[in-house]
N, CA, C and O of each residue as an XYZ file, in Angstrom:
368
protein
N     -45.356    -87.195    112.593
C     -46.008    -87.094    113.873
C     -47.478    -87.455    113.703
O     -48.112    -87.057    112.726
N     -48.004    -88.193    114.634
C     -49.409    -88.598    114.600
C     -50.321    -87.385    114.766
O     -49.883    -86.309    115.173
N     -51.570    -87.578    114.450
C     -52.561    -86.530    114.639
C     -53.712    -87.052    115.485
O     -54.147    -88.192    115.326
N     -54.200    -86.205    116.386
C     -55.331    -86.578    117.229
C     -56.369    -85.462    117.198
O     -56.039    -84.292    117.004
N     -57.618    -85.843    117.391
C     -58.705    -84.862    117.494
C     -59.750    -85.417    118.442
O     -59.924    -86.631    118.550
N     -60.432    -84.537    119.116
C     -61.489    -84.947    120.021
C     -62.638    -83.964    120.005
O     -62.468    -82.786    119.691
N     -63.798    -84.462    120.345
C     -64.995    -83.625    120.392
C     -65.881    -84.168    121.506
O     -66.315    -85.319    121.460
N     -66.141    -83.349    122.486
C     -67.056    -83.682    123.581
C     -68.174    -82.657    123.584
O     -67.925    -81.454    123.516
N     -69.407    -83.137    123.662
C     -70.550    -82.227    123.654
C     -71.714    -82.925    124.347
O     -72.235    -83.918    123.840
N     -72.115    -82.419    125.481
C     -73.181    -83.070    126.242
C     -74.568    -82.816    125.656
O     -75.537    -83.458    126.064
N     -74.675    -81.886    124.704
C     -75.979    -81.575    124.128
C     -76.189    -82.178    122.739
O     -77.299    -82.596    122.412
N     -75.146    -82.228    121.927
C     -75.271    -82.772    120.571
C     -75.021    -84.259    120.555
O     -74.232    -84.768    121.351
N     -75.678    -84.960    119.663
C     -75.462    -86.387    119.494
C     -74.380    -86.583    118.430
O     -74.659    -86.647    117.232
N     -73.155    -86.675    118.902
C     -72.004    -86.740    118.011
C     -72.028    -87.995    117.148
O     -71.553    -87.971    116.012
N     -72.566    -89.076    117.665
C     -72.617    -90.307    116.881
C     -73.477    -90.169    115.621
O     -73.418    -91.021    114.734
N     -74.267    -89.112    115.541
C     -75.070    -88.854    114.345
C     -74.412    -87.824    113.418
O     -75.011    -87.390    112.434
N     -73.190    -87.444    113.741
C     -72.435    -86.441    112.971
C     -71.301    -87.117    112.205
O     -70.180    -86.609    112.184
N     -71.581    -88.255    111.577
C     -70.537    -89.064    110.924
C     -69.791    -88.306    109.833
O     -68.571    -88.429    109.720
N     -70.500    -87.534    109.038
C     -69.818    -86.800    107.968
C     -68.796    -85.827    108.546
O     -67.690    -85.699    108.021
N     -69.156    -85.156    109.603
C     -68.258    -84.189    110.223
C     -67.059    -84.885    110.881
O     -65.926    -84.426    110.737
N     -67.298    -85.978    111.596
C     -66.162    -86.671    112.232
C     -65.240    -87.289    111.181
O     -64.027    -87.350    111.383
N     -65.801    -87.743    110.069
C     -64.952    -88.263    108.990
C     -64.102    -87.148    108.385
O     -62.929    -87.365    108.083
N     -64.669    -85.975    108.207
C     -63.890    -84.836    107.696
C     -62.808    -84.424    108.683
O     -61.703    -84.060    108.281
N     -63.121    -84.481    109.979
C     -62.112    -84.173    110.993
C     -60.937    -85.140    110.864
O     -59.778    -84.724    110.872
N     -61.241    -86.417    110.746
C     -60.198    -87.429    110.625
C     -59.389    -87.241    109.347
O     -58.160    -87.313    109.372
N     -60.066    -87.002    108.241
C     -59.359    -86.799    106.974
C     -58.443    -85.588    107.007
O     -57.411    -85.578    106.338
N     -58.803    -84.566    107.775
C     -57.949    -83.377    107.863
C     -56.602    -83.687    108.520
O     -55.653    -82.913    108.395
N     -56.524    -84.817    109.218
C     -55.279    -85.223    109.881
C     -54.494    -86.254    109.076
O     -53.440    -86.703    109.525
N     -54.977    -86.637    107.908
C     -54.399    -87.776    107.197
C     -52.930    -87.603    106.844
O     -52.212    -88.601    106.802
N     -52.451    -86.413    106.593
C     -51.029    -86.222    106.303
C     -50.158    -86.438    107.529
O     -48.985    -86.792    107.411
N     -50.723    -86.228    108.686
C     -49.955    -86.422    109.920
C     -49.833    -87.890    110.287
O     -48.889    -88.285    110.970
N     -50.780    -88.695    109.839
C     -50.765    -90.109    110.178
C     -51.268    -90.945    109.026
O     -52.415    -91.391    109.047
N     -50.444    -91.170    108.024
C     -50.910    -91.884    106.839
C     -50.992    -93.398    106.995
O     -51.573    -94.068    106.142
N     -50.426    -93.949    108.060
C     -50.303    -95.403    108.181
C     -51.537    -96.102    108.740
O     -51.784    -97.267    108.429
N     -52.297    -95.413    109.545
C     -53.422    -96.069    110.216
C     -54.341    -95.001    110.784
O     -53.915    -93.881    111.066
N     -55.607    -95.363    110.949
C     -56.525    -94.439    111.622
C     -57.457    -95.230    112.522
O     -57.747    -96.401    112.279
N     -57.915    -94.561    113.564
C     -58.843    -95.182    114.494
C     -59.802    -94.140    115.027
O     -59.543    -92.938    114.982
N     -60.921    -94.641    115.536
C     -61.907    -93.722    116.083
C     -62.676    -94.389    117.212
O     -62.872    -95.604    117.232
N     -63.096    -93.569    118.133
C     -63.974    -93.974    119.222
C     -65.105    -92.953    119.210
O     -64.903    -91.800    119.591
N     -66.283    -93.364    118.778
C     -67.392    -92.425    118.652
C     -68.576    -92.956    119.446
O     -69.035    -94.079    119.236
N     -69.055    -92.133    120.352
C     -70.218    -92.449    121.158
C     -71.188    -91.281    121.065
O     -70.944    -90.319    120.335
N     -72.265    -91.364    121.790
C     -73.320    -90.364    121.680
C     -72.819    -88.932    121.888
O     -73.193    -88.027    121.141
N     -71.977    -88.730    122.900
C     -71.533    -87.372    123.219
C     -70.020    -87.191    123.162
O     -69.486    -86.220    123.698
N     -69.326    -88.134    122.506
C     -67.860    -88.032    122.459
C     -67.314    -88.657    121.187
O     -67.819    -89.670    120.703
N     -66.270    -88.029    120.659
C     -65.540    -88.594    119.525
C     -64.049    -88.403    119.788
O     -63.607    -87.294    120.089
N     -63.283    -89.472    119.677
C     -61.828    -89.424    119.750
C     -61.301    -90.006    118.448
O     -61.642    -91.131    118.083
N     -60.476    -89.246    117.751
C     -59.974    -89.647    116.445
C     -58.455    -89.682    116.464
O     -57.817    -88.869    117.133
N     -57.878    -90.626    115.730
C     -56.434    -90.775    115.715
C     -55.957    -91.137    114.322
O     -56.540    -91.999    113.664
N     -54.902    -90.482    113.874
C     -54.204    -90.812    112.633
C     -52.764    -91.117    113.014
O     -52.114    -90.338    113.711
N     -52.274    -92.263    112.547
C     -50.995    -92.771    113.042
C     -49.909    -92.760    111.985
O     -50.097    -93.208    110.854
N     -48.765    -92.229    112.396
C     -47.518    -92.400    111.675
C     -46.776    -93.489    112.425
O     -46.267    -93.252    113.521
N     -46.709    -94.661    111.859
C     -46.187    -95.844    112.555
C     -44.667    -95.858    112.530
O     -44.054    -96.134    111.499
N     -44.063    -95.557    113.681
C     -42.610    -95.544    113.804
C     -42.168    -96.630    114.781
O     -41.287    -97.432    114.471
N     -42.775    -96.649    115.947
C     -42.427    -97.616    116.989
C     -43.629    -98.511    117.232
O     -44.767    -98.042    117.268
N     -43.374    -99.794    117.395
C     -44.401   -100.788    117.728
C     -45.554   -100.790    116.726
O     -46.704   -100.565    117.106
N     -45.258   -101.041    115.450
C     -46.317   -100.990    114.440
C     -47.429   -102.013    114.642
O     -48.542   -101.796    114.163
N     -47.166   -103.120    115.336
C     -48.184   -104.153    115.521
C     -49.139   -103.844    116.669
O     -50.288   -104.286    116.650
N     -48.684   -103.095    117.663
C     -49.489   -102.952    118.885
C     -49.807   -101.514    119.261
O     -50.205   -101.258    120.397
N     -49.647   -100.586    118.363
C     -49.839    -99.191    118.729
C     -51.147    -98.585    118.269
O     -51.259    -97.363    118.171
N     -52.145    -99.419    117.984
C     -53.405    -98.891    117.483
C     -54.103    -98.029    118.541
O     -54.045    -98.307    119.739
N     -54.752    -96.993    118.062
C     -55.488    -96.100    118.936
C     -56.818    -95.767    118.292
O     -56.990    -95.979    117.092
N     -57.750    -95.257    119.054
C     -57.786    -95.026    120.483
C     -57.570    -96.316    121.284
O     -57.875    -97.420    120.832
N     -57.039    -96.127    122.476
C     -56.770    -97.248    123.378
C     -57.831    -97.265    124.472
O     -58.174    -96.226    125.036
N     -58.342    -98.452    124.762
C     -59.354    -98.594    125.816
C     -58.902    -99.645    126.815
O     -58.206   -100.600    126.471
N     -59.312    -99.445    128.053
C     -59.061   -100.435    129.093
C     -60.231   -100.422    130.055
O     -60.914    -99.411    130.220
N     -60.447   -101.550    130.676
C     -61.493   -101.675    131.678
C     -60.834   -101.670    133.049
O     -59.944   -102.477    133.314
N     -61.264   -100.766    133.917
C     -60.704   -100.657    135.264
C     -61.858   -100.569    136.247
O     -62.654    -99.632    136.199
N     -61.945   -101.541    137.133
C     -62.995   -101.607    138.147
C     -64.381   -101.420    137.527
O     -65.220   -100.693    138.056
N     -64.601   -102.093    136.394
C     -65.896   -102.083    135.750
C     -66.204   -100.865    134.907
O     -67.305   -100.759    134.365
N     -65.263    -99.941    134.778
C     -65.466    -98.728    133.989
C     -64.496    -98.752    132.819
O     -63.308    -99.022    132.992
N     -65.013    -98.466    131.616
C     -64.171    -98.428    130.430
C     -63.606    -97.024    130.255
O     -64.346    -96.040    130.263
N     -62.284    -96.941    130.095
C     -61.589    -95.686    129.845
C     -60.963    -95.755    128.463
O     -60.369    -96.769    128.098
N     -61.091    -94.683    127.695
C     -60.546    -94.636    126.345
C     -59.770    -93.336    126.173
O     -60.221    -92.268    126.586
N     -58.576    -93.446    125.547
C     -57.750    -92.267    125.293
C     -57.194    -92.319    123.875
O     -57.136    -93.376    123.246
N     -56.787    -91.151    123.392
C     -55.890    -91.051    122.257
C     -54.653    -90.348    122.804
O     -54.746    -89.472    123.663
N     -53.523    -90.739    122.301
C     -52.266    -90.273    122.863
C     -51.306    -89.959    121.724
O     -51.206    -90.724    120.765
N     -50.613    -88.856    121.824
C     -49.606    -88.510    120.835
C     -48.314    -88.197    121.570
O     -48.226    -87.224    122.319
N     -47.346    -89.012    121.349
C     -46.067    -88.805    121.982
C     -45.237    -90.052    121.857
O     -45.665    -91.050    121.277
N     -44.054    -89.984    122.403
C     -43.153    -91.130    122.337
C     -42.458    -91.284    123.683
O     -41.984    -90.312    124.271
N     -42.408    -92.511    124.153
C     -41.662    -92.810    125.369
C     -40.258    -93.227    124.953
O     -40.090    -94.191    124.206
N     -39.268    -92.518    125.424
C     -37.899    -92.813    125.030
C     -37.265    -93.886    125.903
O     -36.232    -94.446    125.537
N     -37.859    -94.177    127.038
C     -37.310    -95.205    127.928
C     -38.279    -96.392    128.024
O     -38.494    -96.947    129.102
N     -38.857    -96.767    126.883
C     -39.852    -97.834    126.851
C     -39.326    -99.139    127.425
O     -40.005    -99.779    128.228
N     -38.126    -99.542    127.024
C     -37.581   -100.825    127.488
C     -37.418   -100.836    129.012
O     -37.753   -101.821    129.670
N     -36.903    -99.741    129.562
C     -36.714    -99.673    131.006
C     -38.058    -99.711    131.742
O     -38.200   -100.415    132.742
N     -39.020    -98.973    131.257
C     -40.342    -98.979    131.892
C     -40.986   -100.357    131.812
O     -41.593   -100.812    132.782
N     -40.863   -101.021    130.679
C     -41.433   -102.361    130.515
C     -40.804   -103.317    131.522
O     -41.518   -104.090    132.162
N     -39.488   -103.280    131.674
C     -38.809   -104.142    132.635
C     -39.264   -103.861    134.064
O     -39.498   -104.782    134.847
N     -39.385   -102.590    134.388
C     -39.804   -102.203    135.737
C     -41.233   -102.681    136.011
O     -41.516   -103.204    137.089
N     -42.122   -102.503    135.051
C     -43.508   -102.926    135.250
C     -43.633   -104.439    135.347
O     -44.462   -104.943    136.104
N     -42.829   -105.164    134.597
C     -42.879   -106.627    134.660
C     -42.378   -107.164    135.997
O     -42.854   -108.196    136.470
N     -41.423   -106.471    136.605
C     -40.886   -106.941    137.878
C     -41.807   -106.554    139.018
O     -41.522   -106.864    140.175
């Protein structure tokens, strides 16, 4: 199972806490030995450790998208069991 961690703090500058965010990520390494990703900004850190089971080429996280000029970023842990059906529905 993948591992995720997050830290939001409007007062601390998280982007200057690299040692701590690296330790947070390393603490999840057994849960996700295949890949790791991070999204670190001034007041937010999203960390992901991946156990690659489904979609090893395209499942990197954190995931970001631009919607109406605003960038949204998430980390997600879970599995969609009806992926093929959802993909077909969205394509149509």
